[in-house]
C-alpha positions as CSV (number, residue, x, y, z in Angstrom):
1,M,280.3,-38.2,162.5
2,I,283.3,-40.3,161.4
3,K,284.1,-40.7,157.7
4,S,283.7,-44.3,156.7
5,D,287.2,-45.8,156.3
6,F,287.6,-49.1,154.6
7,S,291.4,-49.0,154.5
8,Q,291.8,-51.1,157.7
9,Q,292.8,-54.6,156.7
10,V,290.3,-57.1,158.2
11,P,292.2,-59.6,160.3
12,E,291.8,-63.3,159.4
13,H,290.6,-64.0,162.9
14,L,288.5,-61.3,164.5
15,G,288.5,-62.8,168.0
16,A,286.2,-61.0,170.5
17,V,284.1,-58.4,168.6
18,H,282.6,-55.2,170.1
19,F,279.8,-53.4,168.2
20,V,279.4,-49.6,168.8
21,G,275.7,-49.0,168.2
22,I,274.8,-52.6,168.3
23,G,271.0,-51.9,168.4
24,G,270.9,-50.5,164.9
25,A,269.0,-52.3,162.2
26,G,272.2,-53.3,160.2
27,M,274.5,-53.8,163.2
28,S,272.1,-56.0,165.2
29,G,271.7,-58.5,162.4
30,I,275.5,-58.7,161.8
31,A,276.1,-59.1,165.5
32,S,273.5,-61.9,165.6
33,L,275.4,-63.7,162.9
34,F,278.7,-63.4,164.7
35,V,277.0,-65.1,167.7
36,D,275.8,-67.8,165.4
37,A,279.4,-68.2,164.1
38,G,280.7,-68.8,167.6
39,Q,282.4,-65.4,168.1
40,R,282.4,-63.6,171.5
41,V,280.2,-60.5,171.0
42,T,279.7,-57.4,173.1
43,G,278.2,-54.1,172.3
44,S,276.9,-50.7,173.4
45,D,274.1,-48.4,172.4
46,I,272.4,-45.2,173.6
47,R,269.1,-46.9,174.5
48,A,267.7,-50.3,175.6
49,T,265.4,-51.3,172.7
50,A,263.6,-54.5,171.9
51,T,266.5,-55.4,169.6
52,V,269.0,-54.9,172.3
53,E,267.0,-57.1,174.7
54,A,266.8,-59.8,172.0
55,L,270.6,-59.8,171.7
56,R,271.0,-59.9,175.4
57,K,268.8,-63.0,175.6
58,R,271.4,-64.6,173.2
59,G,274.2,-63.9,175.7
60,V,275.5,-60.7,174.2
61,E,276.8,-58.3,176.9
62,I,275.4,-54.8,176.0
63,T,276.1,-51.6,177.9
64,I,273.7,-48.6,177.6
65,G,275.8,-45.5,177.0
66,H,279.2,-45.1,175.4
67,D,282.3,-45.3,177.5
68,A,285.9,-46.3,176.9
69,V,285.7,-49.2,179.4
70,N,282.9,-50.8,177.4
71,I,285.3,-52.3,174.8
72,G,287.0,-54.3,177.6
73,S,289.3,-56.9,176.0
74,A,287.8,-56.8,172.5
75,D,290.1,-57.8,169.7
76,T,288.1,-56.0,167.0
77,L,285.8,-53.0,167.0
78,V,282.9,-52.8,164.5
79,V,281.5,-49.3,163.7
80,T,279.4,-47.4,161.3
81,G,279.8,-44.0,159.8
82,A,277.0,-42.8,162.1
83,I,279.1,-42.6,165.3
84,A,280.7,-39.3,166.4
85,E,284.4,-38.7,166.0
86,D,284.6,-38.2,169.8
87,N,282.9,-41.5,170.6
88,P,284.9,-42.7,173.6
89,E,285.0,-46.3,172.5
90,Y,286.2,-45.4,169.1
91,L,288.9,-43.2,170.5
92,A,290.0,-45.9,173.0
93,A,290.3,-48.5,170.3
94,R,292.4,-46.1,168.2
95,Q,294.7,-45.4,171.1
96,N,295.0,-49.1,172.0
97,G,295.7,-50.1,168.4
98,T,292.6,-52.3,168.3
99,P,291.5,-53.0,164.7
100,I,288.5,-50.9,163.8
101,I,286.4,-52.1,160.9
102,H,283.2,-50.9,159.3
103,R,280.1,-53.0,159.6
104,A,280.2,-53.8,155.9
105,Q,283.7,-55.2,156.3
106,A,282.5,-57.4,159.2
107,L,279.6,-58.6,156.9
108,A,282.0,-59.2,154.0
109,W,284.1,-61.4,156.5
110,L,281.0,-63.4,157.3
111,T,280.1,-64.0,153.7
112,R,283.4,-65.5,152.7
113,N,283.2,-69.0,151.3
114,H,279.6,-68.5,150.3
115,R,277.8,-67.9,147.0
116,L,276.9,-64.3,147.7
117,V,273.8,-62.5,146.3
118,A,274.2,-58.7,146.9
119,V,271.2,-56.4,146.4
120,A,271.8,-52.7,145.8
121,G,269.8,-49.7,144.7
122,A,268.7,-46.3,146.0
123,H,265.4,-47.8,147.0
124,G,263.6,-51.2,146.8
125,K,266.6,-53.2,148.1
126,T,265.2,-54.1,151.5
127,T,262.0,-55.5,150.0
128,S,263.8,-57.2,147.1
129,T,266.3,-58.8,149.5
130,A,263.4,-60.0,151.7
131,M,261.6,-61.5,148.7
132,I,264.7,-63.4,147.6
133,V,265.3,-64.7,151.1
134,T,261.6,-65.7,151.6
135,A,261.6,-67.5,148.2
136,L,264.9,-69.3,148.9
137,L,263.5,-70.6,152.2
138,Q,260.4,-71.8,150.4
139,L,262.6,-73.5,147.8
140,E,264.5,-75.2,150.7
141,A,267.9,-73.6,149.9
142,D,268.3,-72.5,153.6
143,P,270.3,-69.3,152.9
144,S,272.1,-67.1,155.3
145,F,271.0,-63.5,155.1
146,V,271.3,-59.9,156.4
147,N,268.6,-57.5,155.5
148,G,268.0,-53.9,156.3
149,G,264.6,-54.5,157.7
150,V,262.8,-57.3,159.7
151,I,261.2,-59.8,157.4
152,R,257.7,-60.0,158.9
153,S,257.0,-63.7,158.4
154,L,260.4,-64.6,160.0
155,G,260.5,-62.0,162.7
156,V,264.2,-61.3,162.1
157,S,266.4,-59.3,159.7
158,A,269.3,-61.8,159.7
159,A,269.9,-65.5,160.2
160,R,272.5,-68.2,159.5
161,G,271.5,-71.0,157.2
162,E,273.2,-74.3,156.2
163,G,273.1,-73.7,152.5
164,D,275.8,-72.2,150.4
165,I,273.9,-69.0,149.4
166,F,274.3,-65.8,151.4
167,V,272.0,-62.9,150.6
168,V,272.8,-59.3,151.7
169,E,271.3,-55.9,151.3
170,A,274.3,-53.9,150.1
171,D,274.4,-50.3,151.2
172,E,275.5,-47.8,148.6
173,S,275.2,-44.7,150.8
174,D,278.9,-44.6,151.7
175,G,280.4,-46.9,149.1
176,S,280.5,-49.9,151.4
177,F,278.7,-52.0,148.8
178,L,281.9,-52.2,146.9
179,L,283.5,-54.4,149.5
180,Y,281.5,-57.5,148.6
181,E,282.8,-60.3,146.3
182,S,279.4,-61.3,144.9
183,A,278.3,-64.1,142.7
184,V,275.1,-62.4,141.8
185,A,274.4,-58.6,141.9
186,L,270.9,-57.2,141.7
187,I,270.5,-53.5,141.0
188,T,267.0,-52.2,141.6
189,N,267.6,-48.6,140.4
190,V,270.3,-45.9,140.4
191,D,268.2,-42.9,141.5
192,P,270.7,-40.2,142.4
193,D,271.1,-40.1,146.2
194,H,273.8,-39.7,148.8
195,L,275.5,-37.1,146.7
196,D,277.0,-35.7,149.9
197,H,279.3,-38.7,149.7
198,Y,279.7,-39.2,146.0
199,G,279.8,-35.5,144.9
200,S,278.1,-36.0,141.5
201,D,275.6,-38.1,139.6
202,E,278.4,-39.5,137.5
203,A,280.4,-40.7,140.5
204,F,277.3,-42.3,141.9
205,E,276.6,-44.2,138.7
206,N,280.2,-45.2,138.3
207,A,280.1,-46.8,141.7
208,F,277.2,-49.0,140.6
209,V,279.2,-50.1,137.5
210,T,282.1,-51.1,139.8
211,F,279.6,-53.0,142.1
212,A,278.2,-54.9,139.1
213,Q,281.6,-55.8,137.7
214,T,282.4,-57.7,140.9
215,A,279.7,-60.2,140.3
216,S,281.2,-63.5,139.1
217,E,278.1,-65.1,137.7
218,L,275.2,-62.7,137.0
219,V,274.1,-59.1,137.1
220,V,270.3,-58.6,137.3
221,V,269.4,-54.9,136.6
222,S,266.3,-52.9,136.1
223,L,265.6,-51.7,132.6
224,D,262.8,-49.3,133.7
225,D,265.3,-47.0,135.5
226,T,267.2,-44.9,133.0
227,R,270.5,-44.9,134.9
228,A,270.3,-48.6,135.7
229,G,269.6,-49.4,132.1
230,R,272.6,-47.3,131.1
231,I,274.7,-49.4,133.5
232,A,273.6,-52.5,131.7
233,S,274.7,-51.0,128.4
234,R,278.0,-50.0,129.8
235,L,278.6,-53.5,131.2
236,K,277.8,-55.1,127.8
237,A,280.2,-52.6,126.1
238,R,283.0,-53.6,128.5
239,G,282.8,-57.2,127.4
240,L,280.6,-59.0,129.8
241,S,278.8,-61.8,127.9
242,K,275.1,-61.4,127.2
243,Q,274.3,-64.4,129.4
244,S,275.8,-62.7,132.5
245,I,273.4,-59.8,132.3
246,L,269.6,-60.2,133.0
247,T,267.4,-57.2,132.7
248,F,263.9,-56.9,134.2
249,G,261.0,-54.5,134.4
250,L,258.0,-53.2,132.4
251,D,260.2,-52.2,129.5
252,A,259.4,-54.2,126.3
253,E,263.1,-55.1,125.9
254,A,263.5,-56.6,129.4
255,D,264.7,-60.2,129.6
256,V,262.2,-60.6,132.5
257,R,259.3,-58.5,131.3
258,L,256.6,-57.6,133.7
259,H,253.1,-57.3,132.2
260,S,249.3,-57.7,132.9
261,V,249.6,-55.9,136.2
262,V,246.4,-55.5,138.2
263,S,246.8,-53.7,141.6
264,R,243.7,-53.8,143.9
265,G,244.7,-54.2,147.5
266,T,247.2,-56.9,146.4
267,V,248.9,-57.0,143.1
268,S,248.7,-59.7,140.3
269,F,250.9,-59.8,137.3
270,S,252.8,-62.0,134.8
271,V,256.4,-62.1,133.7
272,R,257.6,-63.2,130.3
273,Y,260.9,-65.0,130.4
274,R,262.6,-66.9,127.6
275,G,259.4,-67.0,125.5
276,S,257.1,-68.3,128.3
277,D,254.7,-66.5,130.7
278,Y,254.5,-67.1,134.4
279,A,251.7,-65.5,136.6
280,T,251.2,-64.9,140.3
281,T,249.5,-62.7,142.9
282,L,251.5,-61.2,145.7
283,A,250.4,-60.9,149.3
284,V,251.5,-57.2,149.3
285,A,250.2,-54.2,147.4
286,G,251.6,-51.9,144.8
287,L,253.1,-51.8,141.3
288,H,256.5,-51.2,142.9
289,N,256.3,-54.6,144.6
290,A,255.5,-56.3,141.3
291,V,258.7,-54.7,139.9
292,N,260.7,-55.8,143.0
293,A,259.3,-59.3,142.5
294,A,260.4,-59.3,138.8
295,G,264.0,-58.5,140.0
296,A,263.9,-61.2,142.6
297,F,262.6,-63.6,140.0
298,G,265.6,-62.8,137.8
299,V,268.0,-63.6,140.7
300,L,266.3,-66.9,141.4
301,V,266.2,-68.2,137.8
302,G,269.8,-67.0,137.5
303,L,270.7,-69.2,140.5
304,G,269.2,-72.1,138.7
305,F,265.7,-72.4,140.2
306,E,262.7,-73.3,138.0
307,P,260.7,-70.2,136.9
308,Q,257.2,-70.9,138.1
309,A,258.4,-72.4,141.3
310,S,260.5,-69.3,141.9
311,L,257.5,-67.0,141.3
312,D,255.3,-69.1,143.5
313,A,257.9,-68.9,146.3
314,I,258.1,-65.1,145.9
315,A,254.3,-64.9,146.3
316,T,254.6,-66.1,149.9
317,F,256.4,-62.9,150.9
318,G,254.3,-61.1,153.5
319,G,256.2,-57.8,153.8
320,T,258.9,-56.3,155.9
321,E,258.5,-54.2,159.0
322,R,258.1,-50.5,158.3
323,R,257.1,-51.0,154.7
324,F,253.4,-49.9,154.7
325,E,252.9,-51.9,158.0
326,H,249.5,-51.6,159.6
327,R,250.0,-50.6,163.2
328,G,246.4,-50.1,164.4
329,T,242.9,-48.7,163.7
330,V,240.9,-46.4,165.9
331,T,237.2,-45.6,165.1
332,G,237.9,-46.3,161.4
333,V,241.1,-44.3,161.1
334,S,244.0,-46.7,160.2
335,V,247.6,-46.0,161.0
336,Y,250.4,-47.4,158.8
337,D,254.2,-47.1,159.2
338,D,256.5,-46.7,156.2
339,F,260.2,-46.3,155.8
340,A,260.1,-44.3,152.6
341,H,262.5,-41.4,152.7
342,H,263.3,-40.6,149.1
343,P,260.9,-39.0,146.7
344,T,260.7,-42.1,144.4
345,E,260.1,-44.3,147.4
346,I,257.4,-42.0,148.7
347,H,255.7,-42.0,145.3
348,A,255.7,-45.8,145.2
349,A,254.5,-46.1,148.8
350,L,251.7,-43.6,148.4
351,S,250.7,-45.1,145.1
352,G,250.2,-48.5,146.8
353,A,248.4,-46.9,149.7
354,R,246.1,-45.0,147.3
355,G,244.9,-48.3,145.8
356,A,244.1,-49.6,149.3
357,V,242.5,-46.6,151.0
358,G,239.5,-46.5,148.6
359,E,237.3,-43.5,149.3
360,G,239.4,-42.5,152.4
361,R,242.1,-39.9,152.5
362,L,245.9,-40.3,152.8
363,I,247.5,-38.2,155.6
364,P,251.3,-38.7,155.7
365,I,253.4,-37.5,158.7
366,F,256.8,-37.1,157.0
367,Q,260.1,-36.9,158.9
368,P,262.7,-35.8,156.3
369,H,265.9,-37.8,156.5
370,L,269.3,-36.0,156.2
371,Y,269.7,-32.3,155.9
372,S,271.5,-32.6,152.6
373,R,268.7,-34.6,151.0
374,T,266.1,-32.2,152.3
375,R,267.9,-29.2,150.9
376,L,268.5,-30.9,147.5
377,M,265.2,-32.6,147.0
378,A,262.6,-30.3,148.8
379,G,260.8,-29.7,145.5
380,E,260.7,-33.4,144.6
381,F,259.3,-34.3,148.0
382,A,256.6,-31.6,147.7
383,S,255.6,-32.8,144.3
384,A,255.3,-36.5,145.4
385,F,253.2,-35.7,148.4
386,E,251.0,-33.1,146.6
387,Q,250.3,-35.5,143.8
388,L,249.3,-38.5,145.9
389,A,248.4,-37.4,149.5
390,D,245.3,-35.5,150.6
391,H,247.1,-33.6,153.4
392,T,250.8,-33.8,154.3
393,I,252.2,-33.1,157.8
394,V,256.0,-32.5,157.9
395,V,258.0,-32.6,161.1
396,P,261.7,-31.7,161.8
397,V,264.6,-33.3,160.0
398,Y,266.2,-36.5,161.3
399,G,269.9,-35.7,160.8
400,A,271.3,-39.1,161.3
401,R,275.0,-38.8,160.6
402,Q,274.8,-35.2,159.5
403,D,275.0,-32.0,161.5
404,P,272.2,-29.4,161.1
405,E,272.5,-27.0,158.3
406,P,271.3,-23.4,158.8
407,G,267.9,-22.8,157.3
408,V,267.3,-26.4,156.4
409,T,264.1,-27.6,158.1
410,G,261.0,-29.6,157.0
411,K,259.4,-26.2,156.2
412,L,261.5,-26.2,153.0
413,I,259.2,-29.0,151.8
414,T,255.8,-27.5,152.8
415,D,256.8,-24.2,151.3
416,R,257.3,-25.9,147.9
417,F,253.7,-27.1,147.6
418,A,251.9,-25.4,144.8
419,D,248.8,-25.5,147.0
420,T,250.2,-24.8,150.5
421,S,246.7,-25.6,152.0
422,K,247.6,-29.2,151.4
423,A,250.6,-29.2,153.7
424,T,251.4,-28.3,157.3
425,Y,254.8,-28.0,159.0
426,C,254.8,-28.8,162.7
427,S,258.0,-28.0,164.7
428,N,257.4,-30.8,167.2
429,W,255.8,-34.2,167.3
430,A,253.2,-33.3,169.9
431,D,251.7,-30.7,167.6
432,A,251.8,-33.1,164.6
433,V,250.0,-35.8,166.6
434,T,247.3,-33.3,167.8
435,Y,246.7,-31.9,164.3
436,A,246.6,-35.3,162.6
437,A,244.1,-36.6,165.1
438,S,241.9,-33.5,164.7
439,I,241.6,-33.8,160.9
440,A,241.3,-37.6,160.5
441,Q,238.0,-39.1,159.6
442,P,236.8,-42.8,159.4
443,G,238.3,-44.4,156.4
444,D,241.4,-42.3,156.4
445,F,245.0,-43.6,156.5
446,I,247.5,-41.8,158.6
447,V,251.0,-42.8,157.5
448,P,254.1,-41.8,159.5
449,M,256.9,-41.9,157.0
450,G,260.7,-41.6,157.0
451,G,264.0,-43.4,157.5
452,G,264.6,-42.1,161.0
453,D,262.7,-42.6,164.3
454,I,259.3,-41.3,163.2
455,Y,257.8,-44.8,164.0
456,L,258.1,-43.8,167.7
457,I,255.3,-41.3,167.2
458,I,252.8,-44.1,166.5
459,P,251.8,-44.9,170.2
460,Q,251.2,-41.2,170.7
461,L,249.1,-41.0,167.5
462,L,246.9,-44.0,168.4
463,D,246.4,-42.6,171.9
464,A,245.4,-39.2,170.5
465,L,242.9,-40.8,168.1
466,T,241.4,-42.7,171.0
467,R,241.1,-39.6,173.1
468,A,239.6,-37.7,170.2
469,A,237.0,-40.4,169.7
470,E,236.1,-40.4,173.4
471,R,235.6,-36.6,173.3
472,S,233.3,-36.9,170.3
473,G,231.4,-39.8,171.9
474,A,232.3,-42.2,169.0
């Protein structure tokens, strides 16, 4: 995989833009906004997905498979760090002298001349971004936005608005979130992750300090997360005024203090802000979503919106795709899809699911994401699953941008369970599907989880549940 390089100066005029891997969640949204901006857009990808077809309907010429001829007469190439160093389009652009920019640079180019809200954090940022966007639309601010997941009520992950606010999910994984010139920065947490890029916890934390310092108006930061709270303290010590930092969370000292949380299916809560209390009930479940809502509330009031109106607008948020998304029920067994791929995310997702499943059992099918994360966090994964799931099925690692590491498989996780009878490693998806269908009972939730392509297992899983029911005569 190529190393993300942000040294290329972004041309003032990008001309015709070619996206390598245009069907990806982040790339497709940015490409769509370039179409909205009147740019000529082409692209390539390895498969024809629904996202690719949607872009084609908008007039984007997309080639399946990578070949040097695909870039045609493009003036600018947009890439991510996930493409291989020998990608023929990447190599052709280098040979031709065509400017090659990272997708974050392309997004930063789009956000110029806007009041930018950038949302960062090791987890929670996709939902927080979607909450802010949903609320701004309800408040008739008509924002532009790019999110890392499809906002369910809108059916899109990105759109161009007529207002002056632009909301983006800012990716910290490769340092690209430092490219944005934001007005408002939201930090959901600073849980150590992506240490393969940063090298140490300290460097990871320092990057978030730099990200926060770019915000010209306001920094909204969690006070529940130890490292995020430390960043707030560091910012204050460096001379930012108290008014430019707004903390949120369950912590008693938070400026936006979350309290009176009741989570039963959906979640109700109140926030205390500037001496007054404001209450609401979300349409989504889980304490983690109440915390995300408190952060979104901080952004909205910081932008100047009235507190109760802001909270009411957030309450209309109906979720994002692949965030505990119901995908079907067969003879009482429900299948949910979830993007969680970090131990803290898994803990939050399963905590919310535990409140919804009632007397049923939780059966995750987990696809580890990245070899380095699996190696470094196998014990933390096992602990989260063992604490909250009834039986966990682990499948092979989704390497994404990383090459395989000797000895690093999903079995590292199942081997770390204190009670190994609560976990099963399956070396292929077919075995995982067969096993899950064989142990599931009415009332259970089966939850494929991970940041890779594990969602593709769901049709096979629903079919296996159907066949199992037919064999049993249910």
